[in-house]
N, C-alpha and C positions, 0 to 999 in steps of 0.2 A: 666076613659075612655081609657086612653092610655095603661093601663095595659091590658085591654080587647083586644085592638088593637094588642098589642105585642103578646098576646097568640093566637089571631086569625091568625096573620101572620105566627107565628111559625107552627100552624096547617096546614095552606095552603101550606107552604114550605114542611112540612112532607108529606102532601097529594100528592103533585106533585112528591115527590120521591117514594111514595108507591103505587100510584094508578095503576090499570090495564091498559093494552094497549087499545087505542081507535083510530079510524081513525083521522089523522091530519086534521086541518082546511085548507081550500084552501089558506088562506092568508099566511100560513106557507111557501109556495114556494117563497115568497118574502123576507124572512129573510136573513140577512147577514150570510155568512159562514166564519169560521175561518180556515178551512182546518184541523180542529181537530175533529175526529169522536166523541169525548166525548162531544163536545160543538157545533156541527154544527147546532143544532136546537135552540140554545139559545145563540146568539153571545154577544160579549162584549158590543156593543152599545145598544143592547136590555136590557141587565142586568142593565146597568147604567140608562137607560131610566126608567125602572120600579122602580129602587131604588129612583130616583128623584121624581117619582109620590108618592111613599110612604112617603118620607121625607117632601113633601109639606103638607101632612096631619098632620104628626107628629109635625112639627114646629109650627103649629097653635094651637096645643093642650095645655091646661093649664099645663099639666104635663111635657112638654118639658122645661128644665131648663138650663139657661145660668148663672151659678154662676162663675164669672171669675176665682176665686182662685181654686175652685174644678176642673173646666174644664181644667185649665192650668196643674194641677197636673196629671189628667188622661191622657191628651195629652202628657205630659212629659214622661209617661210610654209607651204609645202607639207608639210614634214616633220612638224610638230606635228599637222597635220590627219590625216596617215596614221597617226601614233601614236595619236591619239584614236580613229580608226576601228578600229584594232586593239583598243584598250581596250574599245570598245563591242561588239566581236564582229563588226563588218562585214567586216573582213579575216580571212577564215577560213584555217585552216592550209593547205588545199589550194591557195590562190592566193598566200599570203604569200610563200612561198619561190620561187615560179615567176614572179610578175609583177615588172616592173622597178621600179615606183613612182618613175618619173623624170619630172620636169618639165623642159621645154626651151623655148628662146626662138626666135621667128620674127621676122626683120626685115621687118615689114609694118606699114603705117600703119593698117590696118583694126582695128576694135574686135572682137577675137575671141579665143576659147580653145576647145580641143577635146580630147576624150578619144579615144584610139586603143585598139584591142585590146591586151591584155597589160600594161596599167598605165602607159601613156605619156600625158602631158598636155602639149599645146602651148599656149604663151602668146604671142600677138602683142604686139609692143612698143606698138602702138596702144592695146591694152587697158590696159597699165600707165600709159600717158600720160594716160588720161582718168579714172583712179581718183583720188579725192581723199584716200583714206586706205588704209592697209594692210588695214583690215577689209573695204573694198569689194573689193579684189583677192582677199582670202582667201575671200570669199563665192563668187566665181566658181570658184576652185580647189576649194572644198569641194563645189560642185555637180558639177563635172566628176569629181572623185574618187568621188562617190556613184554616178555612172553606171558607173564601173569596178567598185566593190565590190559593187554590186547586179547585176552581170553583165547589163546591159541589152542589149548586143548579142547575147549568147548567148540571153537570154530571148526577144528578139524573133525570132531565127532559129527557135527552138523553136516559138514561136507561129505562125509562118508555115508551118513544116513543109516548107520547100522547099530551103534551102541546105545543101549538104554542105561539107566542108572544102575540097575541090578546087574546087567551084563558086564559093565565096566568094573563095578566093585568086585564082582566075583572073579574077574580076570586078575585084578590087582591083588586080591587076597590070595589067589592061587599062586601068583608069583612070589608073594611074601612067604607063603608056606614052603614053596620049593627052595627059596633062598635059605630059610632058616633050617631046612633039613640037612644042611651041610653037603648037599648033593649038587655040584655044579652041573652034572649031566641032566638032572631033572629040570633045573632052571633053563638051561640051554635048549632043552627039548620044547619047553613051553614057548620060549622066545622064537625058535625056528618055526613052530607051528603057527604062531600069531603073525609072522611076517610072510607066510607063504603066498598070500594073495595080493602083493603090492602091484599097483599099476602106475604107469608113467604120469598120467594126468594128475593124480593125487600126490605123487612125488614132487611135481612142480609146485603144487600148492604149499607143501612143506617148505620148499626153498624160498617161496615168497614170504613165508612167515619169518624165516631167518633174516631175510633182507629187511623186513619191517622192524624186527627187534634191533637190528644194527642201526637203522635210521633213528628210531625213537630213542634208543639207548644213547646215541651220540648227542641228541638234543638234551637229554637228562644230564649227561656229564657236564656239558657247558653251563646249563642253567643252575646246577647244584654247586657250581664253584670249582669243579675239577677240570684239569686240563684235558681237552678233547684229544690231544695227542696220545693219551693213554690207550685209547682204543686201537689206533694204528700200530702203536708200539707192541701191544699185546698180540694183535694179529700177526705181526712180523715174527714175534717170538714163537708163536704156535706154528706158523708156516715153516720156520727153520726146523722146528722139532719134527714136523711132518716129513721133511726131506731126509731126516736121519732115521736110524733104525728104531722105530717105536715098538717097544716090547710090552706095551700095555700100560705104560706110565702116563699116557696122554689120552684118556678116554674122552675128554672134551672134544678132541678132533673127530671122533666118530659120531657123537651125538650132535655136534655142531660142525659139520664138514666145511672146511674153508675152500673157497674158490678164488681164482685170481681176480674175478670180478668183484667179490666182496672186499678183498684186500685193497684193490684199486679204489673202490668207492670210499673206504675208510680214509685212505690217504687224500683223496680229492676233497673230502669234506673239510679237511684242515684248512684249506684255502678260503673257506667261508667264515672262519672265526678269527678274531684278533689274537695275535700271539700273546702268550702268557710268560712272564719271567720264570726261570727255573728256580725252585726253592733253594734257599741258601743252606750252608752247611749246618746251621743251627735250627732249621725249619723242620717241616714235616718229614723230610728225608731221614732224619735221625730216628723219629718215632717209627717210621715204617721199617727201617733196618732192624729195630728191636723186635717188632712184630714178626718180621720175616725170620729172624733168628729164633724166636720162641717157637714158631710153627715148625721149623725144620727139626728142632730137637724133639718136640712132643709128638710129631707124626710117626716116630718109630723109636720106642724106648727100650728096644733090646740092647743088651750090653755092648755088642760089637758096634752098633750104630752110635750109641752114646760115646764110645771111645773115639770114633771118627770126629764127632763134633768137639769133644774135649781137646783133641789135638790142635784145634784152632787157636789155642793160647800161644802157639808158636807163630808170632805175628807175620802176616804176609805184607810185602812192601809194594805190591803192584795193584793195590786196590784203593778206593776212595776212603776218606775219613769215616763216612757213614758205614761202609762195609767193614772197616776195621772194628768199629764199635759193635756191629752185629756179630763179628767173629768172636770177640771177647765175651759178649753176652752169651752166645751159644756155648762156649767153653765153660763159663761159670754155671749155667743152668745144667749142663750135662754132668758137671762135677757134683752139683747138689744132688741130682738124681742117683749118681753113683755112690753117694755117701762118702765123698772124699773132700772134707772141709778145707784142708790146707790148700789144695789146688783150686777150690772154689774161691777162697779168699784172694789168691793171687790173680785169678781172672777178674774178679770184681774190682780189685785195685787198678787193674789195667782199664776197665770200663770207666772208673771214676777219673783216671788220668786223661783218657781220651775226651771225656766231656769237658774237663777243665781246660784242655788244650784248645778246645773250639773257641775259647775267648768269651763266649756268652752261652753257657749251657742252656739248652732248650728245656723248658719246664716240664713238658710232657715226657720227654726222654728221661729226665731226672726222676720222674715219678715211677717209671718202669724199673729203674735201677734200684730205687728205695724199696720197691715191692720185692724185687729179687733178693736183696740183702736180707730183708725180713724173712723171706722164705728159707734162705740158707741158714740163718740163725735158728729158726724154728726147727729145721730138720735135725739139728744137732742138740736140741733140747734147751736152747737158750731163749726162753720166752721173754725174759726181761730185755735182752739185747734186741730181740725182734721188735718189741714195743718201742724201744728207743729209735730203731731204724725207721719206724713209721711216724716218729714225732714231727718231721717236716710236713706230713700230710694230715695234721690234726684237724684242719678245717675241711678236709675232703670227705664228702658224704656219699661218694660213688659206691656202687655195688662191690667192685673188687676190694676197695679199702675196707669197707664194712665187714666183708667176709674174712679178710685177713686179720682185722682186729678181733673178730670172734675166734679165729683159730689161735691167736696169741693168748686170749683169755682162757681158752680151753687147754692150752699147753702149759699154763702156769701151774705152780703148786697150790696147795690149799691156802686160803686166806685172801682170795681175790674176788670175793662175792660181788663187790661193787662193779668191777670190770665185767664180770659175767652178766650181771643184770643189765648194765648199760648196753652191752652188745645184744642181749635178748630183746630189749625194748626197741633198739634200732631196727633189728630184723623183723620184729613183729609189725612195726610200722611199714616196713618195705613190703612184706607179703600181703598186708591189707590192701595195698595199691596194686601189687603184682602177684596175684594168687597162684600164677602158674610157674613161679620160680622154685623148682624142685630143690636146687642146691641150697637156697636160703632156708627153705622149710627143714631140710635135713640138718643143717647146722643149728637151726633154732631148736630142733628136737634135742640135740646134744647139750645145748645150753640149758634148757629147762630141766633136763635130767640131772645135770650137775647142780642145779639150784634146788633140787629135791621137789620138783613140780611134775610128778609122774603123769597126771592127766594132760597137762599141756604138752609134755614131751611126746606122749602117744598120739595126741591129735596132730602134732607137727609131723611126726613120722608118717601118719596116714595121709596127710596132705601132700607130703613129698612123693610118696609112691603113686598117689592119684595124679599128680602133675606129670609123672612119667608114663601115665597111661595104664597103670596096673590097678584097675578098679577093685578086683577081688582082694589084692593086698591092702588097699586102703580100707576096705570094709573090715578086714581082719584086725588091723591096728585100732580102728575106731571101736570095735567091739571089745578089744582088750582095755580100752579106756573106760568103757562102761563098767566093766568088771572091776576095775581098779578104784572106782569111786568109793569114798568113805561116807557111810550114811550119816546124815545130820550135819555134814560139813558145808557151810554156806558157800565157800569159794569153789568147792567141788560141784555144788549144785549148779552154779552158773556155767562152769566148764562142761559139765555133763549135758546141759541143755544145748550148748553149741554142738557137742559131739552127736547128740541125738538128731538134731536137724540135719547135720552134714551126712550122717549115716543114711537117713531116709532119702536124701537127695541122690547120693551115689548109688544106693540100691535101685532107685528108680531108673537111673541112667543105665545101670547094668542090665536091668530087665529089658529096657528099650533096645539096647545093643544086641542082646541075645535074640530078641524077636526079629530084628533086622537081619541078623546073620542067618536065622532060620529061613527067612524069605528068600535069601540069596542062594540057598541050596537047591 
């Protein structure tokens, strides 16, 4: 479903860039202006607002994935690109504080990534699975980031002189509704209708934007410390795929059409940058191999697909050491998901052996392996063993490790109140800084429930569904918290005060959203 939504949204954005001129809607006169002729019809606040509307739908889709390890890896690549874009002046003050600058994962086998209004970048697991290096993945993220920083959607709408805020929002919401109706024909009909008026002059403008994203993305790669060769390598990989029979697995080729000119420019730019040494066998290549392995298993968790990845425990001899490590990791993770502990243990032993054979095991790769071992032990009910597997990461306060520690505490039998409370306090601190972390809130709710703190648990559940965009669900949970309060209890009084304030805030947001949607009809 989310794949159809992504394609539909891409088509809508393309249509808004390519459609013929039409009289603006009356409501357009009320849109904020930035003083920039290229974006006066589609201001920063409008773009973020529409992006948030889209993300509310995406976050509730089953294909939206929060795998803490993979998400951390992707964000670890995306963040330095954003920082470099700021340093270069591409992220201007008017968009820096308003845009989300958020990368997120989509459980989809297709090779794709996409930028949305308001600073959101979606990455399909299929894209991670085909990239051979972190530099190739960074090149795609840099390209998509450049579409955002250069305000290509806004510039395209200004160029066409047709879309108002309400017109574009209504079109996007219509596409979302068509996608979520499970009717591919409905979505395709809207797409076809929106594309009917394309003209060549505006098509050229869109191609210019692709070239601009290539050029700026290349600069970001080099400035952020990635090898610029990653962009040329990724283009060549996509070009090879385009020459083969593409059965729909490479939608990136349709939303970002390659030309011989673009490929040649990417290759030519390499001559303007100093060569970089290739990463050693214990460098970033090992960590990327593990990220690639995890993505290819999680992108399709049907039994037959898991069996294919599990069979990689039959070692291949014609691949690099990093690829062998990825194969063993894929086999171990697939076996964990298939609930076959003996085979998972065998694959994990091979992973450990491959790391040891490298001579100097890379710390980041070892961390991935420790987390997988803890996941495997937890899956068979061995919380104590999972906790021991995490012992080497005792000083690691990262999100994936904190969430895994919480899962271990929740998986243990009675008598571990200290571990439960320690995890609850860690996650409470985290969500205070990152209130949009739905997974952390949901885990926190389970921790407070185990600690017999029902009001805190209900509030955390409400914050979790709120972070996923379900305002009505959040209101329902917070009202349940109000009803659960014990009269005269001092600690309940404090928590109820927090719940009351959040409930008023979310109810006000829901009223504003409903009023906005009513205007769009």
